[in-house]
N, CA, C and O atoms as a Tripos MOL2 file, in Angstrom:
@<TRIPOS>MOLECULE
protein
  256   255    64     0     0
PROTEIN
NO_CHARGES

@<TRIPOS>ATOM
      1 N         103.5470   86.5960   99.2170 N.3       1 UNK1
      2 CA        102.2830   86.5690   98.9530 C.3       1 UNK1
      3 C         102.4510   85.8040   97.2330 C.2       1 UNK1
      4 O         102.9890   86.3070   96.2470 O.2       1 UNK1
      5 N         101.8670   84.6320   97.3460 N.am      2 UNK2
      6 CA        102.0230   83.6730   96.0490 C.3       2 UNK2
      7 C         100.9880   84.6250   94.9360 C.2       2 UNK2
      8 O          99.9780   85.1490   95.4030 O.2       2 UNK2
      9 N         101.2750   84.7650   93.6950 N.am      3 UNK3
     10 CA        100.3220   85.1500   92.5630 C.3       3 UNK3
     11 C         100.0900   84.7030   91.9530 C.2       3 UNK3
     12 O         100.9000   84.5980   91.0320 O.2       3 UNK3
     13 N          98.4950   83.8380   91.8090 N.am      4 UNK4
     14 CA         98.1720   83.2260   90.6030 C.3       4 UNK4
     15 C          97.5390   84.2080   89.6200 C.2       4 UNK4
     16 O          97.2940   85.3690   89.9490 O.2       4 UNK4
     17 N          97.2840   83.7280   88.4320 N.am      5 UNK5
     18 CA         96.9740   84.4360   87.2380 C.3       5 UNK5
     19 C          95.5910   83.7260   86.8490 C.2       5 UNK5
     20 O          95.1880   82.5770   87.0290 O.2       5 UNK5
     21 N          95.1010   84.6960   86.3300 N.am      6 UNK6
     22 CA         93.4860   84.3060   85.6940 C.3       6 UNK6
     23 C          92.8670   84.8770   84.9580 C.2       6 UNK6
     24 O          92.0670   85.6650   85.4620 O.2       6 UNK6
     25 N          92.9020   84.8020   83.6760 N.am      7 UNK7
     26 CA         91.7910   85.3890   82.8710 C.3       7 UNK7
     27 C          90.6840   85.9010   83.0780 C.2       7 UNK7
     28 O          89.9250   85.3820   83.8970 O.2       7 UNK7
     29 N          90.3500   86.9860   82.4190 N.am      8 UNK8
     30 CA         88.9070   87.5460   82.4070 C.3       8 UNK8
     31 C          87.9850   86.3710   82.5430 C.2       8 UNK8
     32 O          87.3070   86.3450   83.5710 O.2       8 UNK8
     33 N          87.8490   85.4260   81.7060 N.am      9 UNK9
     34 CA         87.1460   84.2170   81.5300 C.3       9 UNK9
     35 C          86.9710   83.2500   82.7150 C.2       9 UNK9
     36 O          85.8980   82.7800   83.0950 O.2       9 UNK9
     37 N          88.1390   83.0350   83.2180 N.am     10 UNK10
     38 CA         88.4350   82.2360   84.4240 C.3      10 UNK10
     39 C          87.6120   83.1050   85.6150 C.2      10 UNK10
     40 O          86.9440   82.5310   86.4750 O.2      10 UNK10
     41 N          87.7270   84.2760   85.5570 N.am     11 UNK11
     42 CA         87.3690   85.5220   86.4930 C.3      11 UNK11
     43 C          85.8360   84.9980   86.6750 C.2      11 UNK11
     44 O          85.3120   84.6800   87.7420 O.2      11 UNK11
     45 N          85.1780   84.9840   85.2420 N.am     12 UNK12
     46 CA         83.6930   85.2110   85.4240 C.3      12 UNK12
     47 C          83.0130   83.7400   85.6630 C.2      12 UNK12
     48 O          81.8530   83.5750   86.0380 O.2      12 UNK12
     49 N          83.9390   82.7230   85.3810 N.am     13 UNK13
     50 CA         83.1790   81.4420   85.6060 C.3      13 UNK13
     51 C          83.4600   81.0450   86.8900 C.2      13 UNK13
     52 O          82.6580   80.2800   87.4250 O.2      13 UNK13
     53 N          84.6350   81.4800   87.6230 N.am     14 UNK14
     54 CA         85.0490   81.0990   88.6840 C.3      14 UNK14
     55 C          85.1150   82.0130   89.7640 C.2      14 UNK14
     56 O          85.9620   81.8000   90.6320 O.2      14 UNK14
     57 N          84.3390   83.0300   89.8620 N.am     15 UNK15
     58 CA         84.1080   84.4690   90.7410 C.3      15 UNK15
     59 C          84.4940   83.9910   92.0570 C.2      15 UNK15
     60 O          85.4790   84.4560   92.6300 O.2      15 UNK15
     61 N          83.5750   82.8520   92.6910 N.am     16 UNK16
     62 CA         83.4490   82.7950   93.9260 C.3      16 UNK16
     63 C          84.1790   81.9400   94.5380 C.2      16 UNK16
     64 O          84.0360   81.8730   95.7590 O.2      16 UNK16
     65 N          85.1490   81.0600   93.8840 N.am     17 UNK17
     66 CA         86.3410   80.2590   94.2360 C.3      17 UNK17
     67 C          87.6510   81.1330   94.2510 C.2      17 UNK17
     68 O          88.5820   80.9210   95.0280 O.2      17 UNK17
     69 N          87.6220   82.2930   93.1680 N.am     18 UNK18
     70 CA         88.6650   82.9210   92.8730 C.3      18 UNK18
     71 C          88.3590   84.0080   94.1550 C.2      18 UNK18
     72 O          89.4420   84.5090   94.4580 O.2      18 UNK18
     73 N          87.4280   84.4680   94.8850 N.am     19 UNK19
     74 CA         87.3740   85.4940   95.8300 C.3      19 UNK19
     75 C          87.7450   84.5650   97.3990 C.2      19 UNK19
     76 O          88.3920   85.0240   98.3410 O.2      19 UNK19
     77 N          87.1930   83.3260   97.3290 N.am     20 UNK20
     78 CA         87.5840   82.6930   98.4710 C.3      20 UNK20
     79 C          88.9420   81.9210   98.6790 C.2      20 UNK20
     80 O          89.3090   81.4260   99.7450 O.2      20 UNK20
     81 N          89.5130   81.9050   97.6820 N.am     21 UNK21
     82 CA         91.2210   81.5620   97.3820 C.3      21 UNK21
     83 C          92.1380   82.7360   97.9380 C.2      21 UNK21
     84 O          93.2100   82.6370   98.5340 O.2      21 UNK21
     85 N          91.2430   84.1640   97.4890 N.am     22 UNK22
     86 CA         92.0940   85.1650   97.8670 C.3      22 UNK22
     87 C          92.0980   85.3220   99.4850 C.2      22 UNK22
     88 O          93.0330   85.3610  100.2850 O.2      22 UNK22
     89 N          90.6380   85.4000   99.6630 N.am     23 UNK23
     90 CA         90.4020   85.6240  101.2130 C.3      23 UNK23
     91 C          90.4860   84.6090  102.1450 C.2      23 UNK23
     92 O          90.5480   84.9330  103.3310 O.2      23 UNK23
     93 N          90.4990   83.5400  101.8600 N.am     24 UNK24
     94 CA         90.8660   82.5090  102.9810 C.3      24 UNK24
     95 C          92.2070   82.1270  102.9170 C.2      24 UNK24
     96 O          92.8670   82.1540  103.9560 O.2      24 UNK24
     97 N          92.7800   81.7330  101.7360 N.am     25 UNK25
     98 CA         94.3370   81.5160  101.8460 C.3      25 UNK25
     99 C          95.0770   82.7410  101.7650 C.2      25 UNK25
    100 O          96.2160   82.9030  102.2040 O.2      25 UNK25
    101 N          94.5170   83.4160  101.3010 N.am     26 UNK26
    102 CA         95.6960   84.7590  101.0340 C.3      26 UNK26
    103 C          96.1830   85.0150   99.7560 C.2      26 UNK26
    104 O          96.8640   85.9450   99.3230 O.2      26 UNK26
    105 N          95.8920   84.4010   99.4320 N.am     27 UNK27
    106 CA         96.3220   83.9960   97.7640 C.3      27 UNK27
    107 C          95.9070   85.4000   96.6710 C.2      27 UNK27
    108 O          94.8630   85.7400   96.1150 O.2      27 UNK27
    109 N          97.2100   85.9280   96.7110 N.am     28 UNK28
    110 CA         96.8780   87.3860   95.5260 C.3      28 UNK28
    111 C          96.0860   86.7440   94.3010 C.2      28 UNK28
    112 O          95.8080   85.5450   94.3030 O.2      28 UNK28
    113 N          95.6690   87.7590   93.0550 N.am     29 UNK29
    114 CA         94.9690   87.0540   91.8880 C.3      29 UNK29
    115 C          95.9410   88.3260   90.8340 C.2      29 UNK29
    116 O          96.2000   89.4700   91.2080 O.2      29 UNK29
    117 N          96.2790   87.8010   89.6830 N.am     30 UNK30
    118 CA         96.5460   88.8190   88.7910 C.3      30 UNK30
    119 C          95.1860   88.4900   87.6120 C.2      30 UNK30
    120 O          94.8860   87.3670   87.2080 O.2      30 UNK30
    121 N          94.5740   89.6560   87.2620 N.am     31 UNK31
    122 CA         93.5110   89.2370   86.5940 C.3      31 UNK31
    123 C          94.0060   89.8220   84.8040 C.2      31 UNK31
    124 O          94.4130   90.9400   84.4900 O.2      31 UNK31
    125 N          93.7790   88.6070   83.8960 N.am     32 UNK32
    126 CA         94.5900   89.2770   82.5410 C.3      32 UNK32
    127 C          93.5420   88.8590   81.4450 C.2      32 UNK32
    128 O          92.7110   87.9510   81.4750 O.2      32 UNK32
    129 N          93.8880   89.9950   80.2510 N.am     33 UNK33
    130 CA         93.0380   90.0890   79.0280 C.3      33 UNK33
    131 C          94.0800   89.9070   78.2200 C.2      33 UNK33
    132 O          95.1990   90.3380   78.5020 O.2      33 UNK33
    133 N          93.7870   89.1940   77.0450 N.am     34 UNK34
    134 CA         95.0170   89.0330   76.1230 C.3      34 UNK34
    135 C          96.3810   88.8710   76.4640 C.2      34 UNK34
    136 O          97.2700   89.1360   75.6550 O.2      34 UNK34
    137 N          96.5880   88.4850   77.5180 N.am     35 UNK35
    138 CA         98.0360   88.0840   77.8920 C.3      35 UNK35
    139 C          98.5910   89.3670   79.0340 C.2      35 UNK35
    140 O          99.5460   89.1740   79.7870 O.2      35 UNK35
    141 N          97.8170   90.6560   78.9970 N.am     36 UNK36
    142 CA         98.2850   91.7160   79.9490 C.3      36 UNK36
    143 C          97.5070   91.6960   81.0850 C.2      36 UNK36
    144 O          96.3710   91.2240   81.1230 O.2      36 UNK36
    145 N          98.1370   92.2390   82.0890 N.am     37 UNK37
    146 CA         97.7290   92.2430   83.2800 C.3      37 UNK37
    147 C          96.6200   93.5110   83.4200 C.2      37 UNK37
    148 O          97.0570   94.6090   83.0740 O.2      37 UNK37
    149 N          95.5340   93.4670   83.7900 N.am     38 UNK38
    150 CA         94.3310   94.1050   83.9350 C.3      38 UNK38
    151 C          94.0700   94.6410   85.1330 C.2      38 UNK38
    152 O          93.6000   95.7790   85.1340 O.2      38 UNK38
    153 N          94.3200   93.9280   86.4770 N.am     39 UNK39
    154 CA         94.2170   94.1370   87.7670 C.3      39 UNK39
    155 C          94.4290   93.3660   88.8190 C.2      39 UNK39
    156 O          94.2240   92.1850   88.5390 O.2      39 UNK39
    157 N          94.7620   93.5460   89.9400 N.am     40 UNK40
    158 CA         94.9730   92.5740   91.2110 C.3      40 UNK40
    159 C          94.2390   92.5950   92.2470 C.2      40 UNK40
    160 O          94.0440   93.5390   93.0130 O.2      40 UNK40
    161 N          93.5740   90.9170   92.2970 N.am     41 UNK41
    162 CA         92.7600   91.2220   93.7500 C.3      41 UNK41
    163 C          93.8530   90.5470   94.8570 C.2      41 UNK41
    164 O          94.8220   89.8110   94.6690 O.2      41 UNK41
    165 N          93.3390   91.0530   95.9460 N.am     42 UNK42
    166 CA         94.5350   90.9690   97.1190 C.3      42 UNK42
    167 C          93.6710   91.0960   98.0970 C.2      42 UNK42
    168 O          92.7570   91.9190   98.0420 O.2      42 UNK42
    169 N          93.8570   90.3080   99.0890 N.am     43 UNK43
    170 CA         93.1380   89.9320  100.4040 C.3      43 UNK43
    171 C          92.4170   91.0430  101.1150 C.2      43 UNK43
    172 O          93.2750   91.3710  101.9340 O.2      43 UNK43
    173 N          91.4920   91.7510  101.3020 N.am     44 UNK44
    174 CA         91.1920   92.8120  102.1230 C.3      44 UNK44
    175 C          92.0490   93.6450  103.1910 C.2      44 UNK44
    176 O          92.1090   94.8730  103.2560 O.2      44 UNK44
    177 N          92.8320   92.5260  104.1860 N.am     45 UNK45
    178 CA         93.0480   92.9600  104.9870 C.3      45 UNK45
    179 C          94.5800   93.4460  104.6250 C.2      45 UNK45
    180 O          95.2210   94.3040  105.2310 O.2      45 UNK45
    181 N          94.9980   92.6870  103.4930 N.am     46 UNK46
    182 CA         96.4330   92.8480  103.1830 C.3      46 UNK46
    183 C          96.5580   94.6540  102.6320 C.2      46 UNK46
    184 O          97.4320   95.4640  102.9430 O.2      46 UNK46
    185 N          95.4540   94.8390  101.8130 N.am     47 UNK47
    186 CA         94.8370   96.1570  100.9710 C.3      47 UNK47
    187 C          94.5420   97.0790  102.4000 C.2      47 UNK47
    188 O          94.8900   98.2570  102.3270 O.2      47 UNK47
    189 N          94.1670   96.7990  103.1850 N.am     48 UNK48
    190 CA         94.0150   98.1580  104.5170 C.3      48 UNK48
    191 C          95.5690   98.3810  105.2080 C.2      48 UNK48
    192 O          96.1080   99.4270  105.5700 O.2      48 UNK48
    193 N          95.9920   97.1760  105.2350 N.am     49 UNK49
    194 CA         97.2580   97.4900  105.8210 C.3      49 UNK49
    195 C          98.1160   98.2020  104.7590 C.2      49 UNK49
    196 O          98.8940   98.8740  105.4360 O.2      49 UNK49
    197 N          98.3400   98.3770  103.7040 N.am     50 UNK50
    198 CA         98.9880   98.7910  102.5620 C.3      50 UNK50
    199 C          98.7760  100.4040  102.6420 C.2      50 UNK50
    200 O          99.6270  101.2900  102.7150 O.2      50 UNK50
    201 N          97.2920  100.4900  102.6010 N.am     51 UNK51
    202 CA         96.3370  101.8270  102.8730 C.3      51 UNK51
    203 C          96.9850  102.5300  103.8820 C.2      51 UNK51
    204 O          97.6580  103.5150  103.5780 O.2      51 UNK51
    205 N          96.8750  102.1410  105.1330 N.am     52 UNK52
    206 CA         97.3710  102.7160  106.2320 C.3      52 UNK52
    207 C          98.8530  102.7920  106.0190 C.2      52 UNK52
    208 O          99.1560  103.9770  105.8790 O.2      52 UNK52
    209 N          99.2800  102.4720  105.9860 N.am     53 UNK53
    210 CA        101.2710  102.4390  105.7140 C.3      53 UNK53
    211 C         101.5330  103.2990  104.6100 C.2      53 UNK53
    212 O         102.5940  103.9040  104.4540 O.2      53 UNK53
    213 N         100.4580  103.3490  103.7720 N.am     54 UNK54
    214 CA        100.8490  104.6590  102.8240 C.3      54 UNK54
    215 C         100.1520  106.2880  103.2570 C.2      54 UNK54
    216 O         100.3610  107.4730  102.9990 O.2      54 UNK54
    217 N          99.2410  105.4720  104.0490 N.am     55 UNK55
    218 CA         98.8170  107.0130  104.4110 C.3      55 UNK55
    219 C          99.8830  107.7850  105.5110 C.2      55 UNK55
    220 O         100.2850  108.9350  105.3290 O.2      55 UNK55
    221 N         100.3170  106.8190  106.8500 N.am     56 UNK56
    222 CA        101.1760  106.8520  107.5330 C.3      56 UNK56
    223 C         102.4300  107.5490  107.0190 C.2      56 UNK56
    224 O         102.9590  108.5510  107.4990 O.2      56 UNK56
    225 N         102.8010  106.8590  105.9840 N.am     57 UNK57
    226 CA        104.3750  107.6010  105.6190 C.3      57 UNK57
    227 C         104.0350  109.0420  104.6140 C.2      57 UNK57
    228 O         104.9210  109.8410  104.3100 O.2      57 UNK57
    229 N         102.7080  109.1690  104.2190 N.am     58 UNK58
    230 CA        102.2170  110.4710  103.7100 C.3      58 UNK58
    231 C         102.2210  111.7060  104.9700 C.2      58 UNK58
    232 O         102.7370  112.8230  104.9460 O.2      58 UNK58
    233 N         101.3940  110.9860  106.1110 N.am     59 UNK59
    234 CA        101.4470  111.9950  107.0950 C.3      59 UNK59
    235 C         102.8570  112.1320  107.7220 C.2      59 UNK59
    236 O         102.9450  113.1090  108.4660 O.2      59 UNK59
    237 N         104.0660  111.3320  107.5900 N.am     60 UNK60
    238 CA        105.3150  111.6630  108.1110 C.3      60 UNK60
    239 C         105.8720  112.8790  107.0900 C.2      60 UNK60
    240 O         106.5240  113.8520  107.4680 O.2      60 UNK60
    241 N         105.5110  112.6270  105.8690 N.am     61 UNK61
    242 CA        106.5670  113.6330  105.1910 C.3      61 UNK61
    243 C         105.8780  114.9420  105.2210 C.2      61 UNK61
    244 O         106.4960  115.9770  104.9700 O.2      61 UNK61
    245 N         104.1820  114.9310  105.6240 N.am     62 UNK62
    246 CA        103.9380  116.0860  105.4090 C.3      62 UNK62
    247 C         103.9940  117.1030  106.5970 C.2      62 UNK62
    248 O         103.6280  118.2760  106.5320 O.2      62 UNK62
    249 N         104.6250  116.3240  107.9400 N.am     63 UNK63
    250 CA        105.2000  117.0740  108.9410 C.3      63 UNK63
    251 C         106.2300  117.4070  108.7640 C.2      63 UNK63
    252 O         106.4730  118.4110  109.4330 O.2      63 UNK63
    253 N         107.5340  116.8850  107.8140 N.am     64 UNK64
    254 CA        108.8410  117.0430  107.8280 C.3      64 UNK64
    255 C         109.0290  118.2950  107.0830 C.2      64 UNK64
    256 O         110.1610  118.7440  106.9060 O.2      64 UNK64
@<TRIPOS>BOND
     1     1     2 1
     2     2     3 1
     3     3     4 2
     4     3     5 am
     5     5     6 1
     6     6     7 1
     7     7     8 2
     8     7     9 am
     9     9    10 1
    10    10    11 1
    11    11    12 2
    12    11    13 am
    13    13    14 1
    14    14    15 1
    15    15    16 2
    16    15    17 am
    17    17    18 1
    18    18    19 1
    19    19    20 2
    20    19    21 am
    21    21    22 1
    22    22    23 1
    23    23    24 2
    24    23    25 am
    25    25    26 1
    26    26    27 1
    27    27    28 2
    28    27    29 am
    29    29    30 1
    30    30    31 1
    31    31    32 2
    32    31    33 am
    33    33    34 1
    34    34    35 1
    35    35    36 2
    36    35    37 am
    37    37    38 1
    38    38    39 1
    39    39    40 2
    40    39    41 am
    41    41    42 1
    42    42    43 1
    43    43    44 2
    44    43    45 am
    45    45    46 1
    46    46    47 1
    47    47    48 2
    48    47    49 am
    49    49    50 1
    50    50    51 1
    51    51    52 2
    52    51    53 am
    53    53    54 1
    54    54    55 1
    55    55    56 2
    56    55    57 am
    57    57    58 1
    58    58    59 1
    59    59    60 2
    60    59    61 am
    61    61    62 1
    62    62    63 1
    63    63    64 2
    64    63    65 am
    65    65    66 1
    66    66    67 1
    67    67    68 2
    68    67    69 am
    69    69    70 1
    70    70    71 1
    71    71    72 2
    72    71    73 am
    73    73    74 1
    74    74    75 1
    75    75    76 2
    76    75    77 am
    77    77    78 1
    78    78    79 1
    79    79    80 2
    80    79    81 am
    81    81    82 1
    82    82    83 1
    83    83    84 2
    84    83    85 am
    85    85    86 1
    86    86    87 1
    87    87    88 2
    88    87    89 am
    89    89    90 1
    90    90    91 1
    91    91    92 2
    92    91    93 am
    93    93    94 1
    94    94    95 1
    95    95    96 2
    96    95    97 am
    97    97    98 1
    98    98    99 1
    99    99   100 2
   100    99   101 am
   101   101   102 1
   102   102   103 1
   103   103   104 2
   104   103   105 am
   105   105   106 1
   106   106   107 1
   107   107   108 2
   108   107   109 am
   109   109   110 1
   110   110   111 1
   111   111   112 2
   112   111   113 am
   113   113   114 1
   114   114   115 1
   115   115   116 2
   116   115   117 am
   117   117   118 1
   118   118   119 1
   119   119   120 2
   120   119   121 am
   121   121   122 1
   122   122   123 1
   123   123   124 2
   124   123   125 am
   125   125   126 1
   126   126   127 1
   127   127   128 2
   128   127   129 am
   129   129   130 1
   130   130   131 1
   131   131   132 2
   132   131   133 am
   133   133   134 1
   134   134   135 1
   135   135   136 2
   136   135   137 am
   137   137   138 1
   138   138   139 1
   139   139   140 2
   140   139   141 am
   141   141   142 1
   142   142   143 1
   143   143   144 2
   144   143   145 am
   145   145   146 1
   146   146   147 1
   147   147   148 2
   148   147   149 am
   149   149   150 1
   150   150   151 1
   151   151   152 2
   152   151   153 am
   153   153   154 1
   154   154   155 1
   155   155   156 2
   156   155   157 am
   157   157   158 1
   158   158   159 1
   159   159   160 2
   160   159   161 am
   161   161   162 1
   162   162   163 1
   163   163   164 2
   164   163   165 am
   165   165   166 1
   166   166   167 1
   167   167   168 2
   168   167   169 am
   169   169   170 1
   170   170   171 1
   171   171   172 2
   172   171   173 am
   173   173   174 1
   174   174   175 1
   175   175   176 2
   176   175   177 am
   177   177   178 1
   178   178   179 1
   179   179   180 2
   180   179   181 am
   181   181   182 1
   182   182   183 1
   183   183   184 2
   184   183   185 am
   185   185   186 1
   186   186   187 1
   187   187   188 2
   188   187   189 am
   189   189   190 1
   190   190   191 1
   191   191   192 2
   192   191   193 am
   193   193   194 1
   194   194   195 1
   195   195   196 2
   196   195   197 am
   197   197   198 1
   198   198   199 1
   199   199   200 2
   200   199   201 am
   201   201   202 1
   202   202   203 1
   203   203   204 2
   204   203   205 am
   205   205   206 1
   206   206   207 1
   207   207   208 2
   208   207   209 am
   209   209   210 1
   210   210   211 1
   211   211   212 2
   212   211   213 am
   213   213   214 1
   214   214   215 1
   215   215   216 2
   216   215   217 am
   217   217   218 1
   218   218   219 1
   219   219   220 2
   220   219   221 am
   221   221   222 1
   222   222   223 1
   223   223   224 2
   224   223   225 am
   225   225   226 1
   226   226   227 1
   227   227   228 2
   228   227   229 am
   229   229   230 1
   230   230   231 1
   231   231   232 2
   232   231   233 am
   233   233   234 1
   234   234   235 1
   235   235   236 2
   236   235   237 am
   237   237   238 1
   238   238   239 1
   239   239   240 2
   240   239   241 am
   241   241   242 1
   242   242   243 1
   243   243   244 2
   244   243   245 am
   245   245   246 1
   246   246   247 1
   247   247   248 2
   248   247   249 am
   249   249   250 1
   250   250   251 1
   251   251   252 2
   252   251   253 am
   253   253   254 1
   254   254   255 1
   255   255   256 2
@<TRIPOS>SUBSTRUCTURE
     1 UNK1         2 RESIDUE 1 A UNK
     2 UNK2         6 RESIDUE 1 A UNK
     3 UNK3        10 RESIDUE 1 A UNK
     4 UNK4        14 RESIDUE 1 A UNK
     5 UNK5        18 RESIDUE 1 A UNK
     6 UNK6        22 RESIDUE 1 A UNK
     7 UNK7        26 RESIDUE 1 A UNK
     8 UNK8        30 RESIDUE 1 A UNK
     9 UNK9        34 RESIDUE 1 A UNK
    10 UNK10       38 RESIDUE 1 A UNK
    11 UNK11       42 RESIDUE 1 A UNK
    12 UNK12       46 RESIDUE 1 A UNK
    13 UNK13       50 RESIDUE 1 A UNK
    14 UNK14       54 RESIDUE 1 A UNK
    15 UNK15       58 RESIDUE 1 A UNK
    16 UNK16       62 RESIDUE 1 A UNK
    17 UNK17       66 RESIDUE 1 A UNK
    18 UNK18       70 RESIDUE 1 A UNK
    19 UNK19       74 RESIDUE 1 A UNK
    20 UNK20       78 RESIDUE 1 A UNK
    21 UNK21       82 RESIDUE 1 A UNK
    22 UNK22       86 RESIDUE 1 A UNK
    23 UNK23       90 RESIDUE 1 A UNK
    24 UNK24       94 RESIDUE 1 A UNK
    25 UNK25       98 RESIDUE 1 A UNK
    26 UNK26      102 RESIDUE 1 A UNK
    27 UNK27      106 RESIDUE 1 A UNK
    28 UNK28      110 RESIDUE 1 A UNK
    29 UNK29      114 RESIDUE 1 A UNK
    30 UNK30      118 RESIDUE 1 A UNK
    31 UNK31      122 RESIDUE 1 A UNK
    32 UNK32      126 RESIDUE 1 A UNK
    33 UNK33      130 RESIDUE 1 A UNK
    34 UNK34      134 RESIDUE 1 A UNK
    35 UNK35      138 RESIDUE 1 A UNK
    36 UNK36      142 RESIDUE 1 A UNK
    37 UNK37      146 RESIDUE 1 A UNK
    38 UNK38      150 RESIDUE 1 A UNK
    39 UNK39      154 RESIDUE 1 A UNK
    40 UNK40      158 RESIDUE 1 A UNK
    41 UNK41      162 RESIDUE 1 A UNK
    42 UNK42      166 RESIDUE 1 A UNK
    43 UNK43      170 RESIDUE 1 A UNK
    44 UNK44      174 RESIDUE 1 A UNK
    45 UNK45      178 RESIDUE 1 A UNK
    46 UNK46      182 RESIDUE 1 A UNK
    47 UNK47      186 RESIDUE 1 A UNK
    48 UNK48      190 RESIDUE 1 A UNK
    49 UNK49      194 RESIDUE 1 A UNK
    50 UNK50      198 RESIDUE 1 A UNK
    51 UNK51      202 RESIDUE 1 A UNK
    52 UNK52      206 RESIDUE 1 A UNK
    53 UNK53      210 RESIDUE 1 A UNK
    54 UNK54      214 RESIDUE 1 A UNK
    55 UNK55      218 RESIDUE 1 A UNK
    56 UNK56      222 RESIDUE 1 A UNK
    57 UNK57      226 RESIDUE 1 A UNK
    58 UNK58      230 RESIDUE 1 A UNK
    59 UNK59      234 RESIDUE 1 A UNK
    60 UNK60      238 RESIDUE 1 A UNK
    61 UNK61      242 RESIDUE 1 A UNK
    62 UNK62      246 RESIDUE 1 A UNK
    63 UNK63      250 RESIDUE 1 A UNK
    64 UNK64      254 RESIDUE 1 A UNK
């Protein structure tokens, strides 16, 4: 998954476009302020798979 970088100002000005690119094209977005990454915006299905995978891994380690 390719990650595009946007500043917080870019995010404020183009929230709809950035969300569409993330949702439709599956592009992750790094949100930065003063050159430091504050957060990542990822497609919901990707996040849900990662969360489910993490829970499954925790469940397996609890039973071991």
